N, C-alpha and C positions, 0 to 999 in steps of 0.2 A: 392127248385128249384129256380134258378135265374128268375127274372122278368124284363120286360122292359116297360117303359112308353114313348110313343111318345107325346111330349109336344107341341101341336099346330102345327102339320105339315102343310105346305102351298101348297105342290105340290103332287097331287095324285100319279104320278109315283114314287116319293121318298117313300111315305107312303107304296105303294104297294110293293116296293123292300124290305122295312124293315119288312113288314108282311111275305113276302116270306122267308127272312133270319131267322126271328124268328122261323118260323115253321121248317126250315131246321135244326136249332140247337136244336130242340126238345121242344121249349117252348109250353106249352099247352094253354096259354092265353097271349095276348098282350093287354096292356092298352093304350088307346088313349084319350087324351084330344083334342077333335075335335072342337076347337074354330072356325075353318075356314069351318066347315060343309062339309068336304070332303066325309064323310060317309053318310051324309043326304043331298044330293044336291036337288035343286028344282026338282019337279016331271015333267019333260018334256022329250020328245023323245031323245034329245041329251044326257042328263045326265043319263037317263036309259041305253043308249048304253054304256056310259063311265063306269058305274058301272058293267055292264056285262063284259066289257073288263077288268076291274079291277080283277074280279073274275076268268075269264077264262085265260087271257093272262099275265097280269102284275104280278100276284102272282103265275103263273104256277100251279094254282089249290090249292095253299097252304091255301087260305082263307077258303077252305072247311075242313081243318084239324086243325084249330086253333080257339080258342074262342077270339072274340074281345069284350073287356069290355070298354064301353064308360065311361070316367071319366068326370062328370059334373062340379065338383068343385075340381080342382087339389090341392088346399091348404088343404082342409079338407081331401082328399084322402091321401096326403103325411103325414099329421099330425097323421092320424090313422094307417098308414102302420107300421107293426111290425118289419120288417127287416131294414137294413141300406139303406139309400137313397144315391145313387152315381150319381153325375152329370157328364156329358161329357161337358167339357168347352174348348174353345180356349183360354187357359190361362196357361202360363208356371209356375205359382205359384201352379198349381194343381199337383197331382202326375203323373209322367210319367206312361203311361199305362203298360209298361213292368215291372215296379217295384211295381205294386199294387197287393195286394192279395185280390181277391174277396171272398165273403162268400156265402154259398148256398141260403140264403134268401134275398140277396141284390136285390134292384130294381134299374135299370140303366135308367137314364133319358136322352133323346135325344131331344134337343130344336128345335125350328122352324128354317127353313133354313135362314131366314133373321135376326131374333132377338135373337136366342138362347133361353135360359130359362128366364122367367120373373124375374125381381129383387125380387119380393115377394116370389119366390120359393127358392132362393139361401140360405137364413138362415135355411131352413129346411133340407139342405143336411148334411150328415155325412162325406162325402168326395167328392172329384172331381178328375177326370182323364183327361188327354189330350194325343193325339197322337202326338209325337214330329215330326216336319217337318225336313227333311234333305235338301230339295230344297228351293226355294224362295217362293213358294205358301204358304200362311199363314194357310190355312185350307182346309179340304176335304169336299166333298159333304156329307150330313148327312147320306144318305143311305150307302155310302162307309164306313163312320166312324162306322155305326151300325155293319156292317159285321166284321170289324177289332176288335172292342171292344168286340163283342160277342165271337169271336174266342179266344181272349186273356182271357176273363173272364172264359170260360169253360176250357181252358188250365190251368189256375192258380188253378182252383178247383181240377184238377186231380193231381197237383204237391204235 
C-alpha cells in the first residue's frame, strides 16, 4: 500500500488536512517528521484546545482512524525504507504527475510549506513529481497538493 511522509509541516491546519486526506484515501498510517512540534506542543491550555480541535474538527475525526508514526530521524527512516521514495517538488525537471506510474509500496514525501524538502533528503529519492501549473501561480498549498497527488497515485495504481 502507498505511504506518505509529511516532512516537517509548519502549519497545523495543513497537517490536519493532509491527515484527513490520507485517511480518506485509505492509508492506514501516515508518517510525520515533526521538526516543528505540531503534534507535541507545549502543555498549556491553549495548545491542548488546539490539539482537541485538530482531532475533532480539522481532521473531521480522521485522526481516530489512522495511525500517526512520528519519524525522529528522516534520513535514517528513508535510508531503511524498502519501497521507492517519491518527492513532490516544485521543479519542472521532475516527472509531470499525470505521466508518472506509482507503485504499491512507494512512499510519497511532502515537504514543509516554506522550505520544501531538505537538501539532505533529495539524494535519497528514487523519483520526483510535480503538479504542472496552467496559470501564473507557481505552486499550490501543500495540503491541496497532497490531495491531488494522492488521487493521481491511486488512479495510476488502478490503471
